[in-house]
N, C-alpha and C positions, 0 to 999 in steps of 0.2 A: 738295282738302280733306284734312286729316289725320283719321285714324280716332280715335274716342274710345277711351280706355283704361279698362277696368273692373278694379279690383283686388278679388279675392275673398280676403279674409283676415279673421282674427279681431280684427285691430287695430281699436280703437275710435276714433271721432272723425274719420273720413275725410270730407274736403270736396272736391267737384269744383268747380273754377273754370273758367268758360268763357273761352277766349281765341281770337283770330283763327286760323281754320283748324284748331281742334282743342280739346282739353281738357288743362289742366294739373292734376295731382292733388297735393294737399298732405295730409299725414296727421300726426296727433299722437296718441300713445298711450303708456301706461306699460309695455306688454309688451315683452319682449326682441325685438330685430330689427326693430322698427317704423321706426326711423330709417333703416336700410339699405334697407328696402323702399321707403320714400318717396323716398330718393335715387335708387334704381334707376329708379323710375317717372318721376321728373322728368328724369333723364338721357336716358331713352328718348324721351320726348316732345320734349325739346330737340334731340336728334339728328335726329328726323324733321323738325322745323321748319326746321333748317338745310338740309335736302335739298330743300325745296319750291322750285321754280323761281320766279324773280321776273318772268321775261318769256319769251315764245316763243323757240324756237331750233330750228335744224336743224344738226346737227353730225355728223361722222364721215366715213369713207371706205370704199369698197368696190370690188371688181372684179366686173364683170358676168359672168354665165354665157354663154359662146358655145361651141357644140358644135364649131366648127372651130378653136378655140383662139385666136381674136382677143382681144387684150388691151384691154378697155374699162374705164376707171376713172373714178370720180367722187369728189370730196372737197368738203365744205362746212363752213364755220364762219360761220353766219349767225345773227343775233340781232335781236330787236325785233319790231315788228308794223306793217304798212302802210308805204307809201312815205314816206321822209323828205322827199322833194321831190315832192309830189303835182302832177299835171298840171292839175287844176282850181284856178283862182285862189283860191277861198274855202275849199277843203278843208283840214281840219286836218292838220298835218304828222305823219307817223308816226315810228317810231324804227328802222326797218330799217337794218342795216349788216352788214358782214362780207365774206367772200371765198369764191370758188369756184374749182375747177380740174377739168378733165376731159381725158382723153386717149384716143386710139384708135389702136392699132398692130396690125400683122399678127402672126400667131402667132410668127414668127421675130424680130419687133421691128425689122425693116429698113424698113418703110414705116408711115407714120402721122403724127400730129400731136397737139399739145396746145394748150390754151388756159386762161388764168386771168383772173380779173377781180374786180370789186367788186360786191357785192350792192346793189341799189337797191329791192328790195321783198321782204318775207317775210310770208306769210299762213299761219296754221295752223288746223286744225280737228281735234281729237282726234289720231289717229296720222298725219295727213296734213299735209304742208307743201308749199306752192307758193312758189317763189322765182324772181326774175328778177335779172339782173345784166348789166353791160356788160363786154365783153372788153377788157382793158388790155394783155395780152401773149400772143403766140401765134406758132407757126411755120406756121399756116395762111396762105392767101393774104393779102396786105397789107390788103385791104378787110375782113377779119374783125375787126380791132381797131376798137373803137368800136361794134360791133354789140351789141344786146341779145339775150340768150338766156334761155330759161326752163327750169325744172326742177320736177318734182313727185316727192315722195318719200313712200312709204308705209312707216311703221315697224311691222314685224310683231312688234316686241318680241323678247325672248329674245336669241339669238346672231346675229341678222342674216339667217339663212337664209330668212326669210319676207319680208324687205324687198323693195320694188319701186321702180324709178326710171323716170320718163318725161321726155322733153325736147322742146323746141319744134321742133327741126330733124329729127325722126324721119321725117317724110314729105316736107316741102318742101325740106330742105337749107338751106344758108346763103344761097344766091343769091336776092336779092330778098326775103329774109325780114324782115318788120317786126313785131317782137314788142312788144306793149304791156306796161307794167309789170304785174306780179302775175299773168300768165297763162302757162300751159304745157299740155302734153299729159298724158293719164292715165298713171299709173305702171304699166308693163307689163313692163319688163325685170327679170329675176330676178338675185339676188345669189349669186355663187359663194363669195366670201369677204369678210370685213369686216363692218361694222355701221354703220347710220345711227340717230341718235337724234332724235326729234321731241318737243319739249316745247310744250304748248299752254297759254298764259296769255292770256285775253282781257282787254285793257286797258280802262280806263274810257272811256266814250264822251264825247269832248270836247264834243259838241253838247249832250248831256244835262246835263253839268256846267254848261255855259253857261246852259242854260235854268233849271236849279235855282237858279243864282246870281241870275238875273234875277228869279225868283219871290220869292226872299228879299228882294231890294232893293225890289221892289214892295210886299211885305208891310210892310217897315219904313217905307217912305214913307207907306203908308196909315195906319199907326199914328201917325206924326208928324202927319199931317193931322188926325186925330181929336183 
């Protein structure tokens, strides 16, 4: 939600107009400078409105802190909410989409591997995002391609130093790991450099919209019967 803006000025005739997500201020007065004050206020509110996210997202990249110098990196470009292809037959489809990449190399860079893939679920709540995706390309063992992995990211805001990352293979590894959509481990790894951004926008509940639509139709039919 955008913060309401209050203008403290001697200009006369200020009217606050409520709009979605905040307040737009219009002013009319005969005093000098009133037009520029009104324009500045409107521009400020308009600028904030443009910055408001329209959907949930998890973006950014970072290198994890490892005392022994191991190079562990994660990168995300995920958007939407809930699985686009739900496993339950009657569940409404979500809008999750995007990509991920992670890599783990030794301190000298001579040993390690990477993997990248497509996001199939993103869920957010405040500064926390949980995402899953299927590996599409990797130099891990051949059976890694096609596997689903999970990530959880805590966005500590600021410069990324307080961000945390967790992942589904932290304990069990990849062998025999079957990860359901939208599930992962708690974010515990700390960030050394880089930054993750989590935006949380709760979409409308499709089931509620369906129920409301049904109620309206029933009300109209009742009126017609009368």
